[in-house]
C-alpha positions, -999 to +999 in steps of 0.1 A: -043+421-480-023+422-448+013+417-437+014+385-418+038+376-389+039+338-382+057+326-351+095+324-349+106+358-363+134+379-349+134+416-358+164+438-351+160+472-335+146+498-360+137+472-387+109+484-409+083+465-430+069+486-458+039+475-478+020+442-479+046+415-477+047+380-464+072+372-437+079+335-436+084+312-405+116+315-386+128+347-404+155+370-390+156+406-400+187+427-392+186+460-373+175+490-394+167+467-424+139+480-446+118+450-460+101+458-493+093+422-506+083+388-493+108+368-472+107+330-475+108+306-445+141+302-427+158+333-442+179+361-429+176+395-444+197+427-439+202+461-454+183+489-470+165+476-489+167+443-472+184+415-491+184+378-482+218+366-472+210+332-459+183+305-465+173+274-446+203+273-423+228+273-451+261+292-451+262+329-456+257+337-492+243+366-512+210+360-529+203+385-556+169+400-560+159+417-592+194+424-603+205+442-571+241+437-561+261+443-530+298+444-534+302+448-497+284+415-490+303+398-519+336+409-504+326+396-470+315+362-484+349+359-502+368+368-470+348+342-450+354+315-476+392+323-476+392+320-438+373+287-438+397+273-464+427+284-443+413+269-411+405+237-429+441+235-442+454+241-407+432+214-392+444+189-418+481+197-411+475+195-373+487+231-366+467+257-348 
């Protein structure tokens, strides 16, 4: 068994792949991330251990793996959602 690297990946500086894992097409791995499990096509993974935060061009969202949780990412997602709602309200009211 080998670790495969199809075309289209972007690896941040210091990213590490440990073990025999499959890295999908068009995957982005953040700087200093430590990948321990397979990453599906079109995903973005960050952290130690690496966690998937985005899939298939979707918005930023936390995807849990085997019960792992990240309150920091949850907080960031909530903050981004609040900002998006606020900007949407401003756009509808015509103010900037």
